[in-house]
N, C-alpha and C positions, 0 to 999 in steps of 0.2 A: 779285325774280325767284325763282321756285321751280321744282320739277321739272316741274310741269304746263306752265309757260310755255316751258321748254326743249323739251319734247316737242312742244308745239304749233308753236313756231317751225320746228322741223325738219320736222314733218309737212306744214306748209303749203308749205315750200320744195320738198319732193319732189313734192307734189301739183300744184303750179303751174308748176314749172320746165319750160321748153320743151326743156331739155337732157335731160330724163328721158323721151325718146322716141327710138326708132330711126329715123334719117333715111333718106331715099331716096338710094341711091348705085347705081352700075352693078351691083354685086354683091349688093345687098340683095334677099332674097326678098320678093316682093310682100306675102305674108301677115305679114311682120314690120314693114313700114313703119307708123309711128305707134304701135307697141306700146311699153308702158312698159319701161324698163330695171329699175327698182326698184319694189317695193311699199313701203308705209309702214314707217318705222324702229321698232325697239324699243330701249329704253334701260336702262342699268344705271349705278349710282352707287356709289362706294366712298370711304372716308376716305383722304385722301392720306397720313395718318400710320399707316395700317394696318401692323402689324408683319410681315404676310405679304410685303410688298414686299422685305424683306430676304432671303427665301427665293429670290427670283428671281435674286439675285446668286450663288447657289451654282452651281458648274460643271456639276452634273448637271441643272440647270434651264435657266438662260440663261447666267449667268457674271458675273464681276466688272465687265464692261463695261456691264451694264445700269444705267441711270440711274433712280433712284427719283423720285417726283413732286417732292420738294423740291430735287432737283438740276436740275430743269427750271425750277421756280418756287419760290424760298425761302418765299414766303408761301402756298403751296398748302394748300388745305383739302379739296378734293374732286377726284376723277378721274371724268370723265364718259365713258362708253363707249356706243357704239351699233352696231347691226347693221342693214345695209340688205339685206333679202332680195331676190334676183333675182325678177323677175316670172315667172309661169307660161310666158309666151311665150319668154323667154330660156332657161329650164330645158328646156322641151319641145323647142326647136330642138337643144339639145345632146344630148338623149336619142337623137335620130334618127341622129346621126353616131357611128359606133363607134370611129373612130381619131382623126381630126382634129377640132379644135374647130369648132363651127358658127359661122355668121356672127353670129347673135344673141349667142353667148357671147363672141366676139371683141370685139364692140361693148360688151357689158357689162363686159368686163375693162378696156378702154382708155377709152372715153368714160364708162363708169360710174365709173372711178377719178377722172376729171377732175371729174365731178359730185360725187363724195364730197368731194374737196378743196374744191370751191366751198361745199358745205354746212358743212364745218369752218370756213371763213373767215367764213361768214354767222353761225354760232353764236358764234364768237369775238367778232365785232363786236357782236352783240346783248348778250352778257354784259359786254363791256367798256363798252358804253354805259350799262349798269345800274350801273357803278361798280366792277367787279371785274376785276382783271387776269387774263388767261387766255392760256395757251400751247398751241400745237398741236405736240406733240413730233415727230411724223412730218414736219412741215414746218419745223422749227427748224434753224438752221444747224449745231447740234451733233449732229443726228441722223445715224447712219450705218447702212447695211445691207450685209452682206457675203455674197457667194456663193462666190467663189473663196477657198481657204485662204490665210491670211496668217500673219505672224509671231505667235508666242504673246504673249498679254497676261495678266499675273498667272499665268503658267505654264499657260495654257489655249490650245490651238490654236483659232483662230477660223475658222469656215466656216458658211455658211448660218445667219446670225444677225444680230441688230441690237441696238442699245442701248435700244430701246423696242419691245415686242412687243404688237401690237394684240390678238392672241388671248389672251395671258396676262392682259392688262389686262381684257379682257371676262370672262374666267373669274373674276377677283377681284371684278368688279363684279356678279357674279351672273347673267350672261347665258347661260352654258352650260358644257359640259365637253368635253374633247378626245375626238376619235374616232381610230380606227386610222390614218386618213390624215393625222393631225395638224391637221385642220380642227377648228373648234369647233362643236359641235352645240347650237343654241339652240331655243327654243320655236317658232321659224319655220324651223328646219332648219339645214343646213350650207352651202347654196348662196347665197352673198352676200358682202358685204364689211364690214369693221369700220373704225371710226374712233374717235378719243378726244381729249379735251382735259383739261388740268390747269388748275384755276382756284382763286382765293382765295374764290370764292363757296361758302359752307358749306351743304351739302345732306345730308339723311339718307341713309345707306348702304343699299343693298339687302341683304336677307337672302339667304344662299346656300341654295337648295333642294337642295343636294348636299353630300356630305362628301368624296368622292374625285375626283381630276382627270378620270377617264374614266367617271363614273357613267352617262352616257347612252348610251355605246357598248356594243352587244351582242356585238361581235366576230363579226358574222354572216359577214364575208368578202365582202360585196357589192362594196366598194370595191376589194378585191384583184382581183376578176374584171373590174372596170370599167377598171382602169389599162391603157392600151395598151402600156406598156413594162415591166410587171411591177415597178414601183417600190415596191409595197406588199406586205407579207407578214403573215400572222397572227403569225408568230414575232418579227419584227423591226420591224414597223410600216413607216414610210415611209423610203425611201432618197432623200434630198434630191438626191444627185448624179445619179442616173438621171432623176429628175423634171426637174432643171435642164437636162440634156442635151436632153431632148425639148422643153422649152419653147424652147430655142435653135433647134431645128429648126422649130418653129411660127413663130418670129420671122422666119426666113429665108423661109418659104413664104407668110406672110400679111403681110409688112411693109407698113405700119408698125405693125400690130397683132400680138399674140401671146396665147397662153393655152392652156388645156386643159380643166380642170374635170370630167373624166370621173368622178373619184372623188366628185363632189358631185351627180351625177344618177343615176337608176336605182338608187338606194340607199334603204333604209328611213328614213334620216335626212335625205333631200333637203329636205323641207319641214316637218319637225317632229321631236319626240323619239320614237324608236322605241318602240312599245307605248303611246304616249300621244297618238296621232293621233285627231282627231275624225272 
């Protein structure tokens, strides 16, 4: 099994899955019924022994709680990262709504996340069948994600963090760089979702087409204007607390779904790298 095999398995899954469609419900706008949630994925690969993983354990990056690939799988050789860009239908629906998330975005956030998890399991199964043990950190029993502040660990107060960051992994895998809103800007933009696997299958690493963590962000301020609760600023970036409070409000209003995504639409990095759009 090689890179092309993995990309093909994932692309076929997204292309043919009936779950990659917005279903008819009482609240579903007619023009969204049957539209795709995701377009085809893009992939990045990095060496599981890359020394850069140690940097993620620094408190100014993620912290000592971050688990490197070998802490998830001792025989790890490669980290596979992918980005699932939201379809034009999902993004366009969220552009129209100025404050609350659109129905298409809510479905993309929740049903789209379920589809992403199904893809991860499908890829894991395919690689395992080829004879290589594979772990999905975000679905592993050792994974944790924290929103509310808790006790310090290694002298670091923990809040709005996890012990495996999909965006940081995607950055190391060559998929993109960080924007002002803390999202990751890829060649397919910032509007979408990330997933990753750690495997003992050895694959060649991607080259980084960038040298700094925010190379693709022009700091244009579009995401600052888009945020309905002013949780983003040019000076300080994103305030996770304000963002989280608003997400809680959307969870109350749109239960069982939630989301926002305003900083990912109506911005130059929505569907590509600013200044590099075709």
